[in-house]
C-alpha positions in Angstrom: 220.3 148.5 32.3 223.8 148.7 33.6 226.0 151.8 35.0 229.8 150.3 34.5 233.2 151.4 35.5 236.0 149.7 33.2 239.7 151.1 32.5 243.2 150.2 32.0 246.6 151.4 33.6 249.2 152.4 31.1 252.6 153.4 32.2 251.2 154.1 35.7 248.9 156.5 34.6 244.9 154.9 35.3 242.3 155.6 32.3 238.8 154.9 33.3 235.6 154.8 31.8 232.1 155.4 33.2 229.0 154.5 30.8 225.7 152.6 30.7 224.7 149.5 28.4 221.6 147.4 28.1 223.9 144.4 27.3 226.9 144.5 29.6 228.9 141.8 28.4 228.3 142.8 24.1 229.3 146.5 25.4 232.4 145.4 27.1 233.3 142.7 24.3 233.1 145.7 22.0 235.5 147.7 23.9 237.7 145.4 24.2 237.8 144.3 20.7 238.3 148.2 19.6 240.8 148.8 22.5 244.6 148.7 21.8 245.0 147.9 25.3 243.8 145.2 27.5 240.9 146.9 29.4 239.5 145.7 32.9 235.6 145.4 34.0 236.1 147.2 37.5 232.4 147.5 38.8 229.0 147.4 37.4 225.5 148.5 38.8 222.2 146.6 37.9 220.0 150.5 37.7 216.4 150.8 36.5 216.5 152.2 32.9 214.2 155.1 33.7 217.4 156.4 35.8 220.2 155.1 33.8 221.3 158.1 32.2 220.9 160.2 34.9 223.1 158.4 37.0 225.6 158.4 34.2 225.4 162.2 34.2 226.0 162.5 37.9 229.4 160.6 37.7 230.5 162.3 34.7 229.9 165.5 36.4 231.4 164.4 39.7 234.5 163.1 37.9 234.6 166.1 35.1 238.0 167.5 36.8 239.3 164.3 35.5 237.8 164.2 32.3 240.2 163.1 29.6 237.8 162.7 26.5 234.6 161.7 26.1 233.3 158.7 28.9 237.4 158.6 29.6 238.5 160.0 32.6 242.3 160.4 34.3 241.6 158.9 37.7 241.7 155.7 39.4 238.9 153.0 39.4 238.2 153.6 43.5 237.3 157.6 42.5 235.3 156.5 39.5 233.3 153.6 41.5 232.7 156.0 44.5 230.8 158.5 42.1 228.7 155.8 40.6 227.7 154.7 44.4 227.0 158.2 45.1 224.9 158.6 41.9 222.8 155.3 42.3 222.0 155.9 46.2 221.1 159.6 45.5 218.7 158.1 42.9 217.6 155.1 45.1 216.8 157.9 48.1 215.1 160.2 45.7 212.9 157.3 44.3 211.9 156.5 47.8 211.3 160.3 49.1 208.8 160.5 46.1 207.4 157.0 46.5 206.5 157.9 49.9 204.9 161.1 49.4 202.9 160.2 46.3 201.4 156.5 47.8 
């Protein structure tokens, strides 16, 4: 599973999307085909299936002050990537914490 960040800049204003996909290439091609503007893929993270939705929700929660609609945010790519990196690193730390205690 992939946690991804993509988006565009129109009129100097960034729009950024954070989402998850099983097939990242197919998902991005679908987004591009449906978009009236040129989309750029900014970053993708390979994440475990069991944690992908949680990571996506956490990134969305961190970005909520900039939510435009759905999974789209009025923020630049760096902010969205940072939110995803935090969600991914937190999940990895939590998994290591529990693995250490359960082994």
